[in-house]
C-alpha positions in Angstrom: 8.1 36.8 50.6 7.2 37.4 47.0 6.2 34.3 45.0 8.7 33.2 42.4 7.9 34.3 38.9 7.0 31.7 36.4 8.0 32.0 32.8 5.0 33.0 30.7 5.0 30.9 27.5 3.0 32.1 24.6 2.9 30.5 21.2 2.3 32.5 18.0 -0.5 30.6 16.2 -0.3 30.5 12.5 -1.7 33.6 10.8 -3.0 35.1 14.1 -2.2 38.6 15.1 -2.1 37.9 18.9 -0.5 34.9 20.6 -2.7 32.2 22.1 -1.4 31.1 25.5 -3.5 27.9 25.4 -1.9 26.4 22.3 1.0 24.1 23.0 3.8 24.1 20.4 3.6 21.3 17.8 6.6 21.3 15.5 5.3 18.3 13.6 2.8 20.4 11.6 3.7 21.4 8.0 2.8 25.0 8.7 5.0 25.3 11.8 8.1 23.4 10.7 10.1 25.0 7.9 12.4 22.0 7.4 9.4 19.6 7.1 7.8 22.0 4.7 10.9 22.1 2.5 11.2 18.3 2.5 7.5 17.8 1.8 7.6 20.1 -1.2 10.5 18.2 -2.6 8.7 14.9 -1.9 5.5 16.1 -3.6 7.5 16.6 -6.8 9.4 13.4 -6.4 6.2 11.3 -5.7 4.0 12.9 -8.4 6.5 14.0 -11.0 5.0 17.6 -10.8 6.7 20.6 -9.2 4.6 22.3 -6.5 3.9 25.4 -8.5 2.2 23.3 -11.2 -0.7 22.2 -9.0 -4.0 24.0 -9.3 -5.7 25.6 -6.3 -8.4 23.0 -6.5 -7.3 19.4 -6.3 -9.1 16.1 -6.9 -7.9 12.9 -5.2 -8.6 9.5 -6.6 -7.4 5.9 -6.0 -7.7 4.8 -9.7 -5.6 5.3 -12.8 -8.8 5.1 -14.9 -10.0 8.4 -13.3 -6.7 10.0 -14.2 -6.9 8.7 -17.8 -10.5 10.0 -18.3 -9.7 13.4 -16.7 -6.7 13.7 -19.1 -8.9 12.9 -22.1 -11.6 15.3 -21.0 -9.6 18.4 -20.1 -6.1 17.6 -19.1 -2.9 19.4 -20.4 -0.3 17.0 -19.2 0.2 13.8 -17.2 3.2 13.3 -14.9 4.4 10.1 -13.2 6.4 10.2 -10.0 8.0 7.4 -8.0 4.8 6.6 -6.1 1.9 8.6 -7.6 0.6 10.2 -10.8 -1.0 13.5 -11.6 -2.8 15.3 -14.4 -3.2 19.1 -14.6 -5.8 21.2 -16.4 -5.2 24.9 -17.1 -8.7 25.1 -18.6 -10.4 24.2 -15.3 -7.7 25.1 -12.8 -7.9 21.6 -11.4 -5.3 19.0 -10.7 -6.0 15.3 -10.2 -3.8 13.0 -8.2 -3.9 9.2 -8.1 -2.4 8.7 -4.6 -2.9 4.9 -4.5 -4.9 3.2 -1.8 -5.1 3.1 2.0 -5.0 5.4 5.0 -1.2 5.8 5.2 -0.9 7.2 1.7 -4.1 9.3 2.3 -2.3 11.0 5.3 0.8 11.4 3.3 -0.8 13.2 0.3 -2.6 15.6 2.6 0.6 16.7 4.2 2.3 17.0 0.9 -0.6 19.1 -0.5 -0.5 21.4 2.5 2.7 22.8 1.1 0.8 24.2 -1.9 -2.0 25.7 0.2 -5.0 24.5 -1.9 -8.3 26.3 -1.8 -10.2 23.0 -1.8 -9.4 19.3 -2.1 -12.0 16.7 -3.0 -11.8 12.9 -2.7 -13.6 11.1 -5.5 -13.6 7.6 -4.0 -15.4 4.4 -4.1 -17.1 2.6 -1.2 -18.9 -0.6 -0.3 -22.6 0.1 0.4 -23.7 -1.3 3.7 -27.3 -0.1 4.0 -29.9 -2.3 2.4 -31.4 0.6 0.4 -28.2 1.4 -1.5 -27.4 0.2 -5.0 -24.3 0.3 -7.1 -23.9 3.7 -8.7 -25.4 5.7 -5.8 -23.5 8.7 -4.5 -22.8 9.3 -0.9 -21.8 12.7 0.6 -20.2 11.8 3.9 -21.1 13.9 6.9 -18.6 12.1 9.1 -16.3 9.1 9.1 -15.5 6.5 11.7 -11.8 6.4 12.5 -11.1 2.6 12.3 -7.6 3.0 11.0 -4.2 3.8 12.4 -3.0 6.8 10.5 -5.3 9.5 11.8 -4.2 9.1 15.4 -0.9 10.6 14.5 -2.7 13.9 13.7 -5.5 14.3 16.2 -6.6 12.6 19.5 -9.0 9.7 19.1 -11.9 11.7 20.5 -11.7 14.2 17.6 -14.4 13.4 15.0 -13.5 12.9 11.4 -15.5 15.6 9.6 -15.3 17.1 6.1 -15.0 20.8 5.4 -18.7 21.7 5.5 -18.6 24.3 2.7 -17.2 21.9 0.3 -19.9 19.3 1.0 -22.5 22.0 0.7 -21.2 23.1 -2.6 -21.1 19.5 -3.9 -24.7 19.1 -2.8 -25.7 22.2 -4.9 -23.9 20.9 -8.0 -25.5 17.5 -7.7 -29.0 19.0 -7.3 -28.4 21.3 -10.2 -27.8 18.2 -12.3 -31.1 16.7 -11.1 -29.3 13.8 -9.4 -29.8 12.3 -6.0 -27.3 11.5 -3.2 -27.3 10.1 0.3 -25.7 11.6 3.4 -24.5 9.9 6.5 -21.5 8.3 8.3 -19.0 6.1 6.5 -16.7 3.6 8.2 -13.0 3.9 7.3 -10.9 0.8 8.0 -7.5 -0.5 7.2 -8.8 -4.1 7.5 -8.9 -6.0 4.2 -11.1 -9.0 3.7 -13.3 -7.9 6.6 -16.2 -9.4 4.6 -15.3 -12.8 6.0 -15.2 -11.7 9.7 -18.7 -12.2 11.2 -17.9 -10.3 14.4 -16.7 -7.2 12.4 -19.8 -7.3 10.2 -22.0 -7.4 13.3 -20.1 -4.3 14.6 -20.8 -2.5 11.3 -24.5 -3.1 11.8 -24.4 -1.7 15.3 -22.7 1.5 14.0 -25.4 2.1 11.4 -22.7 3.2 8.9 -23.9 3.8 5.4 -20.8 2.5 3.7 -17.2 1.3 4.2 -13.9 2.3 2.6 -10.3 2.9 3.4 -9.3 6.6 3.2 -12.1 9.1 4.1 -11.6 9.5 7.9 -7.8 9.8 7.5 -8.2 12.5 4.9 -10.7 14.5 7.0 -8.6 14.3 10.2 -5.2 15.0 8.5 -6.8 17.8 6.5 -8.2 19.4 9.6 -4.8 19.1 11.3 -2.9 20.4 8.3 -5.3 23.2 7.4 -6.3 21.7 4.1 -10.0 22.1 3.3 -11.3 18.8 2.1 -14.5 17.1 1.1 -15.5 13.8 -0.4 -18.0 12.4 -2.9 -18.1 8.6 -2.7 -19.5 6.2 -5.4 -21.1 2.9 -4.2 -19.1 0.4 -6.2 -20.2 -2.8 -4.6 -22.5 -4.2 -1.9 -20.2 -6.5 0.2 -22.8 -7.5 2.8 -25.0 -9.2 0.1 -24.5 -12.6 -1.4 -22.3 -12.2 -4.5 -22.1 -8.5 -3.7 -18.3 -8.3 -3.2 -16.5 -6.5 -6.0 -14.8 -8.6 -8.7 -12.5 -7.8 -11.6 -15.5 -7.9 -14.0 -17.9 -5.9 -11.8 -15.2 -3.3 -11.2 -14.8 -2.8 -15.0 -18.5 -2.4 -15.3 -18.6 0.3 -12.6 -15.8 2.2 -14.2 -17.5 2.2 -17.6 -20.9 3.2 -16.3 -20.2 5.8 -13.6 -16.6 7.2 -13.8 -17.5 10.0 -16.2 -20.4 11.2 -14.2 -18.5 11.0 -10.9 -15.6 13.0 -12.5 -18.0 15.5 -14.1 -19.5 16.4 -10.7 -16.0 16.6 -9.2 -14.6 18.8 -12.0 -17.6 21.1 -12.0 -17.5 21.5 -8.2 -13.8 22.2 -8.0 -13.6 24.4 -11.1 -16.5 26.6 -10.0 -16.0 26.8 -6.3 -13.6 29.7 -6.7 -15.6 31.3 -9.5 -18.7 31.5 -7.3 -16.7 33.2 -4.5 -17.3 30.4 -1.9 -15.4 31.2 1.3 -14.3 27.8 2.4 -12.7 28.2 5.9 -14.4 30.2 8.6 -11.7 30.3 11.2 -8.0 29.6 11.8 -6.3 27.8 14.7 
């Protein structure tokens, strides 16, 4: 008796010439769901006030309106305000900056929305709390990985998948910082959606065991969602406070001081990196899934 034939299921992977029989269909991805793509493009305009075609191929993400204001003053053409976010575009640099607010859910959302415009590179200019005793306010951290202690990234990749940046973006950032005769630190940062963790002794003990350099609320989500959505993304974090030290927790007054002292330099590195990454012919992505 001949064995019964089984149906051979092959899935056409995005941008691949031959089907990959080992990839299971996932219609939740922007690049594989035309309806989701259409809705996301509409949402990008509604949330930011800018049509998709207005965005540059290099995009900077921030959590702070002050960064948007300074970028607009330095080189921006126009500022738009949507229902949830704001954006500034610069024809001179080919860079767009988005203030997407704070937290891992909005970080995941903005990555999926930006996937609809197929950016060459996306960069988070974020702030973090320094955990290592050697850090001081104003230091730069180039994360090599992030701990996924938040809920949003699990919707994009299994928990065993590490949260890693796009290496070529981090490498290019490093070159720009060195060219400016500045210093930076590399290491793992802890991404959490837990506010006021500073008063939780058990949580702080866990941070010490992890040997994380810093803590913040978006980096791991951006890395994982970017990987899943085929959006090349990196991050340059600024140490804005030292929450494990006495009187080291950020206050209204200390935050203003950090903005005044370090925002322009942080932005300058980000703008230079994003505006020159295409000019220097950097090939960001090495392979496609």
